[in-house]
C-alpha positions in Angstrom: 63.9 165.9 167.6 63.7 167.8 164.3 65.2 166.3 161.1 67.6 168.8 159.6 68.3 166.9 156.3 66.5 164.7 153.8 68.9 161.9 152.7 69.1 158.6 150.9 71.7 156.0 150.1 72.1 154.9 146.4 74.4 151.9 146.2 73.7 150.8 142.6 71.7 151.8 139.6 70.3 155.2 138.4 67.9 157.6 140.0 66.4 160.9 138.8 65.5 163.4 141.5 63.2 166.5 141.2 63.8 168.1 144.6 61.7 170.9 146.1 63.8 173.6 147.7 63.8 173.7 151.5 66.7 175.9 152.5 66.5 174.7 156.1 66.4 171.0 155.1 68.9 170.1 152.3 68.5 166.9 150.2 71.5 164.6 150.3 72.3 161.5 148.2 75.1 159.3 149.5 76.9 157.0 147.1 80.0 155.2 148.2 82.1 157.8 149.9 80.5 160.5 147.7 77.8 163.0 148.8 75.6 165.0 146.5 73.9 167.9 148.2 71.1 170.0 146.7 68.6 172.6 147.9 66.2 172.5 144.9 67.0 171.0 141.5 66.6 168.2 139.0 69.5 165.8 138.6 70.5 162.2 137.9 72.8 160.0 139.9 74.2 157.0 138.1 76.1 154.5 140.3 78.1 152.4 137.9 79.5 149.4 139.8 81.3 148.3 136.7 83.3 151.5 136.5 83.1 151.9 140.3 82.0 155.5 139.9 79.1 157.8 140.8 78.1 160.1 138.0 76.1 163.2 138.7 74.3 165.1 135.9 72.4 168.3 136.6 69.3 168.9 134.5 68.2 172.0 136.3 69.5 174.1 139.3 72.8 173.2 140.9 74.4 170.6 143.2 77.5 170.2 145.3 79.4 166.9 144.9 81.8 165.9 147.6 84.2 163.0 147.7 86.4 161.6 150.4 89.4 163.9 150.9 88.6 165.9 147.7 87.5 169.5 147.4 83.8 169.7 146.6 82.7 170.4 143.0 79.8 172.7 142.2 77.7 171.7 139.1 75.0 173.7 137.4 72.5 173.0 134.6 73.9 170.8 131.8 77.1 169.8 133.7 78.3 166.4 134.9 81.1 164.9 136.9 82.1 161.4 137.9 83.6 160.4 141.3 85.2 157.1 142.3 83.0 155.1 144.7 85.9 154.5 147.1 87.4 158.0 146.9 90.0 159.8 144.8 90.0 162.6 142.2 86.8 163.4 140.3 86.8 163.7 136.6 86.8 167.2 135.2 83.4 168.8 134.6 81.8 168.0 131.2 78.5 168.8 129.5 75.9 166.2 128.5 72.8 165.7 126.3 69.6 165.4 128.3 68.1 163.2 125.6 70.9 160.6 125.9 71.4 160.8 129.6 67.7 160.5 130.5 66.8 158.0 127.8 66.5 155.3 130.4 63.5 157.1 131.8 61.8 156.4 128.4 62.9 152.7 128.5 65.8 153.2 126.2 69.4 152.3 126.8 71.9 154.2 124.6 75.4 153.0 124.1 78.2 154.9 122.3 81.7 153.6 122.1 81.0 151.3 125.1 83.3 148.4 125.6 81.6 145.0 125.3 82.2 144.0 128.9 80.5 147.2 130.1 77.6 146.8 127.6 76.9 143.3 128.9 77.1 144.5 132.6 74.6 147.3 131.9 72.1 145.1 130.1 72.4 142.1 132.5 69.5 143.3 134.8 67.1 142.9 131.8 68.2 139.3 131.0 67.3 136.2 132.9 70.4 134.2 131.9 73.9 135.2 133.0 75.6 137.1 130.2 79.2 136.2 129.4 81.8 138.1 127.4 83.5 134.9 126.4 83.1 135.5 122.6 84.8 132.8 120.8 86.1 132.2 117.2 86.5 128.7 115.8 89.1 128.7 113.0 92.5 127.4 111.9 94.9 130.1 110.9 98.5 130.2 110.1 100.6 133.2 111.3 101.0 134.4 107.7 97.2 134.5 107.3 96.3 136.4 110.5 95.9 139.7 108.6 93.7 138.1 106.0 91.5 136.7 108.9 91.3 140.2 110.5 90.4 141.8 107.2 87.6 139.3 106.6 85.8 139.8 110.0 84.0 143.0 108.9 82.6 141.1 105.9 81.3 138.2 108.1 80.0 140.3 111.1 78.6 143.8 111.5 82.0 145.2 112.6 84.0 148.2 111.5 87.7 147.9 111.6 90.0 151.0 112.0 93.7 150.6 111.7 96.4 153.0 112.9 100.1 152.4 113.0 99.8 150.9 116.5 96.3 149.6 116.9 93.5 147.7 115.2 90.1 148.5 116.7 86.9 146.6 115.9 83.6 148.4 116.6 80.2 146.6 116.5 77.5 148.7 114.8 73.9 147.9 114.0 73.9 150.4 111.1 
């Protein structure tokens, strides 16, 4: 019996593929209900169990991404899409920076506007102890002093605070 495909299952983590074209033997990556099919290309598949998505980023060539009950999406160099692991609509196609996307291959993890819970989830594999997002503050505050407390947090911690009419957002920054 002759094999007609080359395939793997990626259930978690990231993998970079540099696939040699074999028109009679396509290369397939299965992730959840999603299928990524290529004939010859370089691409990254990032299975994010925190977001419950499969993200596909094409560095060179092109790929076809198929999800359960969804029309396939065709990606070419510099394009990316995310698909839910359990099925449903994919995100719209976006572009990406090779340097940022593939930084993990150089032992660098880059985070931009990442919620703290996702940040901790992504760095957990590199830490022996279990990480918890149960950040706590110990203080006594009266309702009339809440805004004073909020205003003082950026002075006490490396935080930026941005106020709009409806939200106050704190962002941690090492800079």
